[in-house]
Structures are given as C-alpha cells and as structure tokens.
C-alpha positions in Angstrom: 0.0 0.0 0.1 2.7 2.6 0.7 3.9 4.6 -2.1 7.5 4.0 -1.3 9.0 6.0 -4.3 7.5 9.0 -3.0 9.6 11.6 -0.9 7.5 12.7 2.1 8.6 15.4 4.4 6.6 15.7 7.8 6.5 18.6 10.4 6.0 18.2 14.2 2.4 19.3 14.3 1.1 16.6 12.3 3.2 14.0 14.1 1.8 15.1 17.3 -1.8 15.3 16.2 -1.7 11.8 14.8 -0.2 10.4 18.2 -3.0 12.2 20.1 -5.6 10.0 18.2 -3.5 6.9 18.2 -3.0 7.0 14.3 0.8 7.6 14.1 1.1 4.6 12.2 -1.0 5.7 9.4 2.1 7.7 7.9 4.1 4.3 7.6 0.9 2.6 6.2 0.4 5.3 3.6 4.0 6.2 2.5 6.4 3.7 3.9 9.4 6.0 4.9 9.0 9.5 5.9 11.6 12.2 6.4 12.0 14.8 9.2 14.8 17.5 9.6 16.7 17.5 12.7 14.6 20.5 14.2 11.5 18.3 14.1 13.3 15.1 15.7 14.5 17.8 18.5 10.8 19.2 18.9 9.4 15.8 18.9 11.8 14.2 21.5 11.6 17.5 23.8 7.9 16.8 23.8 6.7 19.8 25.5 4.6 19.8 28.6 2.3 16.9 27.6 4.9 14.7 25.9 2.5 13.7 23.1 4.2 11.6 20.5 7.5 11.2 22.1 7.4 7.3 22.4 5.7 7.0 19.1 8.3 9.0 17.3 11.4 7.3 19.2 10.0 3.7 18.2 9.1 4.6 14.6 11.7 3.0 12.3 9.8 4.3 9.3 10.9 7.8 10.2 14.5 9.0 8.8 16.2 12.1 10.3 17.9 14.1 7.6 20.4 16.9 7.9 20.0 20.0 5.6 22.7 20.4 2.9 22.3 23.9 3.4 21.0 25.0 6.8 21.0 28.8 5.8 18.2 28.1 3.5 16.0 28.3 6.6 16.7 32.1 6.7 14.4 32.6 3.7 11.4 32.1 6.1 12.4 34.3 9.3 8.4 34.1 10.0 8.4 30.4 10.6 9.6 28.5 13.5 13.0 26.5 12.9 11.0 23.0 12.3 8.7 24.6 9.8 11.6 26.4 8.0 13.6 23.1 8.1 10.7 21.0 6.8 10.4 23.4 3.7 14.0 23.5 3.2 14.6 19.7 3.3 11.3 19.2 0.9 13.1 21.7 -1.5 16.5 20.0 -1.3 15.1 16.5 -1.7 12.5 17.6 -4.4 9.9 16.0 -2.0 6.5 14.9 -3.5 4.6 15.8 -0.4 5.0 18.1 2.5 2.7 17.4 5.6 2.3 20.6 7.7 -0.6 21.9 9.6 0.6 25.5 10.2 -1.2 27.9 7.8 1.9 30.2 7.2 4.0 27.2 6.6 1.6 25.6 4.1 1.6 29.0 2.2 5.2 29.2 2.0 5.5 25.5 0.9 2.7 26.1 -1.8 4.4 29.1 -3.0 7.5 27.1 -3.7 5.3 24.7 -5.8 5.5 21.9 -3.2 2.3 19.7 -2.8 0.9 20.0 0.8 -1.4 18.1 3.0 -2.1 18.1 6.7 -3.3 16.0 9.4 -6.7 16.0 8.4 -5.6 15.3 4.6 -4.0 12.2 6.1 -7.1 11.1 7.7 -9.0 11.6 4.4 -6.6 9.6 2.4 -6.6 6.8 5.0 -10.3 6.4 4.8 -10.0 6.5 0.8 -7.6 3.7 0.6 -9.5 1.6 3.3 -7.1 2.0 6.3 -9.7 3.6 8.6 -13.6 3.1 8.3 -14.6 6.7 9.3 -13.0 10.2 9.7 -15.5 11.7 12.1 -14.4 9.8 15.3 -11.0 11.3 14.9 -12.0 14.7 14.5 -14.3 14.6 17.6 -11.1 12.8 19.4 -9.2 16.2 18.5 -11.9 18.5 19.6 -12.1 16.5 22.9 -8.4 17.0 23.7 -8.8 20.7 23.7 -5.5 21.0 22.1 -6.4 21.3 18.4 -8.9 24.1 17.2 -10.6 23.0 14.0 -13.2 25.3 12.6 -16.8 23.9 12.1 -16.6 24.8 8.4 -13.4 22.9 7.9 -14.8 19.9 9.8 -18.0 20.0 7.6 -16.0 20.3 4.4 -13.6 17.3 5.3 -16.5 15.2 6.3 -18.3 16.0 3.2 -15.2 15.1 1.2 -15.4 11.6 2.6 -19.3 11.1 2.7 -20.0 11.5 6.4 -22.6 13.6 7.9 -21.5 16.5 10.1 -23.8 17.1 13.1 
C-alpha cells in the first residue's frame, strides 16, 4: 500500500496530532518511509509539557532524520519556527513529492514554492479513501475532545463532506 517511491517530509504538528488520536502509524501505512529534519526530531523528543508523540516517534523505524545540505536556507522564512523552515528547506532540497504541515503560514510558503501540501486531516481523508480507517468523524471528535487543536466547524464539515460522512 505505501507509495515507497514518494519523498514525504513531515512537520512536528501532524506527528503530534496523529499520536493524539492513536493513528501515528498511518504515515507508515500510507507512505512507507517519511523524512523529518533535525529540528523536528528535537521538537518531538523534547515533547513539550504533554509529551505527546515522544514514544511513538522514538520507536518509529519508518522515520528518517535528515540533515539539511544548506541550513542557511531556513533564513528565507524568518516568520516560521525552525522546524517549519527546516521542513520546507528539506522538501526543496530533496524535491519532495509531499509536505505534511498543518500551520497555515508554513503551508502558504510551501505552496508558493510549488510543493504539494497536506495536513493531519488530509492524512485521515487519504486513510479512509484507501480503506485504512472506516470513518474520519471519530478522529475529528477525538481532536476536539483533547482541547489542544482548534478546527473550525466549516473545515470539519468540508472534510466530512469530502469523505461522505455527515456533520452534526
């Protein structure tokens, strides 16, 4: 099932989001190997106050940490945090097929460079489309219940409509 020939670069927030809903392994199932820059590794292993995703990240053999060939490239995006800037720089250096990033500003920068972008919800949509999960709605509810992720009602409705599920 994984599209192993694809180069996929992932930012911290989607990793944490998928760990929150116990769907971290969807990345492996969908893409085989994924790449993260060293700043994302640092952010994940630091874990913040909640420590969400630390264990999953540490155990994930399908994640390859890559150093940037040109770290100065990150200076092009001073309005991003280091992890987001490194994700975009790594995606450019490796000519990535897909960048998985949730933050709006990071997504805009990546799209301006012609990179294909998706986010945490896009992963759930694809997982349902290929039969890895039966429904998206329970996971959206889990995110809402944690109180750590804000997802607008209109976006939730749009996502559920894409996958043929009812919004209520």
